[in-house]
One Martini backbone bead per residue (centre of mass of N, CA, C, O) as a GRO file, in nm:
protein
   66
    1MET     BB    1   0.099   0.033   0.019
    2ILE     BB    2   0.019   0.367  -0.090
    3GLY     BB    3   0.012   0.668   0.106
    4ASN     BB    4  -0.116   0.975   0.295
    5SER     BB    5  -0.274   0.806   0.520
    6LEU     BB    6  -0.255   0.673   0.809
    7LYS     BB    7  -0.552   0.600   0.883
    8THR     BB    8  -0.659   0.484   0.573
    9ASP     BB    9  -0.392   0.333   0.468
   10ILE     BB   10  -0.153   0.236   0.672
   11LYS     BB   11  -0.285   0.099   0.924
   12PRO     BB   12  -0.458  -0.113   0.766
   13ALA     BB   13  -0.222  -0.256   0.635
   14LEU     BB   14  -0.065  -0.338   0.885
   15ASP     BB   15  -0.285  -0.499   1.023
   16LEU     BB   16  -0.271  -0.705   0.754
   17GLY     BB   17   0.045  -0.729   0.667
   18ILE     BB   18   0.104  -0.485   0.477
   19ASN     BB   19   0.288  -0.316   0.294
   20ALA     BB   20   0.413   0.030   0.364
   21VAL     BB   21   0.382   0.369   0.229
   22HIS     BB   22   0.453   0.697   0.330
   23ILE     BB   23   0.316   1.006   0.187
   24PRO     BB   24   0.318   1.309   0.295
   25SER     BB   25   0.151   1.581   0.318
   26GLU     BB   26   0.182   1.918   0.345
   27ILE     BB   27  -0.123   1.898   0.416
   28GLU     BB   28  -0.310   1.799   0.710
   29TRP     BB   29  -0.554   1.652   0.835
   30SER     BB   30  -0.662   1.590   1.144
   31TYR     BB   31  -0.787   1.316   1.097
   32ASN     BB   32  -0.504   1.180   0.990
   33ILE     BB   33  -0.384   1.209   1.280
   34VAL     BB   34  -0.160   0.945   1.380
   35ASP     BB   35  -0.043   0.675   1.557
   36ILE     BB   36   0.209   0.424   1.532
   37ASP     BB   37   0.139   0.191   1.799
   38MET     BB   38   0.290  -0.055   1.645
   39GLU     BB   39   0.394  -0.368   1.551
   40PRO     BB   40   0.501  -0.444   1.248
   41CYS     BB   41   0.451  -0.734   1.020
   42SER     BB   42   0.583  -0.525   0.819
   43THR     BB   43   0.658  -0.288   0.591
   44PHE     BB   44   0.785   0.041   0.683
   45ALA     BB   45   0.757   0.366   0.526
   46GLU     BB   46   0.905   0.700   0.469
   47LEU     BB   47   0.847   0.934   0.218
   48THR     BB   48   0.868   1.245   0.043
   49SER     BB   49   0.843   1.086  -0.240
   50LEU     BB   50   0.744   0.904  -0.525
   51GLN     BB   51   1.032   0.935  -0.665
   52HIS     BB   52   1.170   0.735  -0.434
   53LEU     BB   53   1.053   0.439  -0.474
   54PRO     BB   54   1.245   0.292  -0.667
   55ASP     BB   55   1.494   0.310  -0.491
   56TYR     BB   56   1.367   0.159  -0.236
   57LEU     BB   57   1.318  -0.103  -0.390
   58ARG     BB   58   1.601  -0.160  -0.465
   59GLU     BB   59   1.747  -0.140  -0.178
   60HIS     BB   60   1.517  -0.375  -0.060
   61HIS     BB   61   1.465  -0.613  -0.270
   62PHE     BB   62   1.158  -0.615  -0.432
   63TYR     BB   63   1.331  -0.638  -0.703
   64LYS     BB   64   1.434  -0.753  -1.019
   65ALA     BB   65   1.615  -0.711  -1.272
   66ILE     BB   66   1.598  -0.804  -1.629
   0.00000   0.00000   0.00000
């Protein structure tokens, strides 16, 4: 899961054991501000931009180049 909302994107994914990447918005609604106060059983990362995702995936060996 890749999303900008901790409350509606990231936390539900982590609860289900799905890998999650949080890309925060510059302006956040107060509704979406929550703490991730759990031990994820999957990968959780926070990136500053979607442009950083390919490098993150390569660095963490989530796929191999053909």
